[in-house]
BAMARTOR-487283 format. One record per residue (C-alpha): y, z, x; residue in three letters. Coordinates in steps of 0.05 Angstrom, whole numbers, padded with zeros to 5 digits, always signed. Each point is the difference from the previous one (the first is absolute). Layout:
<pts>
YZXALA/...
</pts>
This chain:
<pts>
-00822-02890-03476UNK/+00056+00039+00010UNK/-00023+00070-00017UNK/+00060+00027-00045UNK/-00019+00071+00014UNK/+00008+00013+00081UNK/+00077+00001-00012UNK/+00003+00065-00035UNK/-00071+00028+00037UNK/+00045-00011+00051UNK/+00064+00042-00024UNK/-00054+00050-00027UNK/-00027+00020+00076UNK/+00067-00009+00030UNK/+00034+00048-00047UNK/-00050+00053+00011UNK/+00012-00016+00080UNK/+00071+00003-00014UNK/-00015+00072-00041UNK/-00046+00036+00047UNK/+00045-00018+00063UNK/+00057+00036-00043UNK/-00029+00054+00005UNK/-00026+00009+00070UNK/+00073-00022+00014UNK/+00025+00070-00033UNK/-00055+00043+00036UNK/-00061-00008-00048UNK/-00052-00001+00047UNK/-00059+00032-00022UNK/-00055-00051-00016UNK/-00026+00038-00065UNK/+00061-00002-00030UNK/+00024-00069+00017UNK/-00076-00011-00031UNK/+00016+00027-00070UNK/+00071-00033+00003UNK/-00034-00064+00009UNK/-00051+00012-00049UNK/+00053+00021-00056UNK/+00044-00068-00029UNK/+00057+00032-00014UNK/+00023-00059-00051UNK/-00044+00027-00048UNK/+00041+00064-00007UNK/+00067-00033+00002UNK/+00017-00035-00074UNK/+00060-00034-00038UNK/+00056-00030+00043UNK/-00023+00024+00071UNK/-00069-00029-00002UNK/+00016-00037+00056UNK/+00030+00042+00047UNK/-00060+00042+00001UNK/-00021-00011+00055UNK/+00072+00014+00039UNK/+00002+00062+00040UNK/+00051+00034-00046UNK/-00001+00045-00059UNK/+00004-00028-00081UNK/+00018+00020-00062UNK/-00055+00025-00044UNK/-00007+00025-00071UNK/+00027+00074-00021UNK/+00050-00018+00047UNK/-00033+00012+00060UNK/-00016-00039+00067UNK/-00061-00033+00037UNK/+00011+00026+00076UNK/+00009-00059+00032UNK/-00068-00008+00047UNK/+00013+00024+00075UNK/+00020+00065-00030UNK/-00068+00005-00044UNK/-00037-00011+00068UNK/+00040+00049+00044UNK/-00006+00058-00051UNK/-00073-00018-00012UNK/-00010-00004+00074UNK/+00038+00067+00008UNK/-00065+00032-00038UNK/-00044-00018+00042UNK/-00052-00007-00061UNK/-00069+00011+00012UNK/-00066-00036-00043UNK/-00012+00074-00015UNK/+00078+00025-00028UNK/+00015+00013-00064UNK/+00076-00017-00013UNK/+00053+00013-00051UNK/+00057-00046-00018UNK/+00058+00021-00031UNK/+00034-00064-00029UNK/-00045-00059-00017UNK/+00048-00052-00018UNK/-00026-00064+00002UNK/-00065+00015+00025UNK/+00002-00030+00070UNK/+00002+00064+00042UNK/-00059+00039-00031UNK/-00041-00076+00005UNK/+00014+00008+00067UNK/-00022+00066+00010UNK/-00065-00006-00043UNK/-00017-00052+00060UNK/+00000+00065+00049UNK/-00011+00058-00035UNK/-00059+00027-00040UNK/+00038+00012-00067UNK/+00074-00007-00012UNK/+00030+00045-00058UNK/+00067-00032-00012UNK/+00059+00023-00062UNK/+00055-00031-00027UNK/+00058+00030-00052UNK/-00003-00070-00029UNK/-00062-00007-00059UNK/+00016-00079+00004UNK/-00009+00000+00077UNK/-00064+00039-00002UNK/-00025-00048-00051UNK/+00018-00061+00031UNK/-00040+00028+00076UNK/-00049+00019-00039UNK/-00019-00077-00022UNK/+00012-00020+00068UNK/-00048+00042+00030UNK/-00051-00016-00045UNK/+00011-00074+00005UNK/+00005+00012+00074UNK/-00071+00034-00003UNK/+00037+00074+00031UNK/-00053+00041-00027UNK/+00026+00053+00046UNK/+00072+00018-00023UNK/+00023+00048-00054UNK/+00068-00016-00027UNK/+00030+00046-00061UNK/+00057+00013-00025UNK/+00037+00072+00019UNK/+00051+00034+00034UNK/-00009-00019+00075UNK/+00045+00061+00022UNK/-00051+00044-00018UNK/-00058-00042+00032UNK/-00074+00007-00031UNK/-00018+00081+00010UNK/-00076-00019-00037UNK/-00005-00052+00054UNK/+00019+00036+00069UNK/-00005+00006+00041UNK/+00012-00066+00037UNK/-00011-00027+00071UNK/+00056-00043-00010UNK/+00067-00004-00047UNK/+00041-00059-00001UNK/+00065+00016-00038UNK/+00040-00077-00020UNK/+00065+00031-00020UNK/+00055+00052+00032UNK/+00005+00070+00000UNK/+00057+00036+00022UNK/-00056+00048+00039UNK/-00073-00002+00002UNK/-00028+00016-00076UNK/-00029+00078+00009UNK/-00071-00025-00037UNK/-00004-00050+00028UNK/+00000+00027+00074UNK/-00040+00046-00041UNK/-00062-00045-00024UNK/-00009-00030+00080UNK/-00067+00022+00042UNK/+00012+00034+00054UNK/+00006-00053+00054UNK/+00018-00050-00053UNK/+00063-00044+00007UNK/+00057-00012-00062UNK/+00050-00068+00008UNK/+00064+00020-00042UNK/+00080-00037+00007UNK/+00045+00064-00002UNK/+00068-00003-00005UNK/+00047+00019-00050UNK/+00034-00074-00020UNK/-00023-00076-00010UNK/+00035-00009+00074UNK/-00018+00064+00045UNK/-00073+00009-00005UNK/-00059+00000+00051UNK/-00070-00012+00008UNK/-00045+00065+00016UNK/-00064+00015+00022UNK/-00026+00074-00027UNK/-00055+00022+00044UNK/-00029+00062-00035UNK/-00023+00049+00055UNK/-00041+00070+00006UNK/+00064+00030+00000UNK/+00050-00043-00039UNK/+00031-00065+00008UNK/+00017-00058+00039UNK/+00053-00046-00015UNK/+00016-00064+00043UNK/+00052-00045-00022UNK/-00022-00076-00002UNK/+00057-00045-00015UNK/+00057-00009-00049UNK/-00017-00028-00059UNK/+00023-00007-00077UNK/-00038+00020-00060UNK/+00015+00003-00076UNK/+00004+00078-00016UNK/-00053+00046-00008UNK/+00013+00020-00087UNK/-00038+00057-00019UNK/-00028-00005-00084UNK/-00032-00049-00031UNK/+00033-00064-00029UNK/+00013-00021-00070UNK/-00033-00073+00025UNK/
</pts>
């Protein structure tokens, strides 16, 4: 008797292998990051017309005029954070929730904020469905961070600022790391890794990127 499920199973396995190969080819070598990327199904975070492209290494549109970043950029930003299992992480820009879900497999606790209530609400539902109990998602102006929960071991910003935001730098622990896209336009941006030292901050430029702009305030939607 022919097993009609085999081709589908094979294609899923092949798809996962291609997905991980694409990450490695872009410079993602951290075994914990690759494991987290493998465990989180990006397809659950992409809805509508673009769902069938969820496993391609490309950014895709989501609600509220935002985007879900391409997996290789998510993985490289996560790798640059060098998260340990005891770390508390702040994510500015929840978006689809995909990045926060990856972080949840690596950190003790993840706080994620977004200015769009709809995105936060939909992400919270996904986190519940996935059993990710160590994520706290809330609507807030991410440019000011979360002073009540600070300081943080790690901060990741998934929208581009002209400079690393001062309030976020202040909420980073000594020895902590922030990864943030910096640039004055959507055509010239660079991913910056900031490490807080006893005597100030160390800045390392990682790679060119393109992100939506970091906008102050709470959105009406």
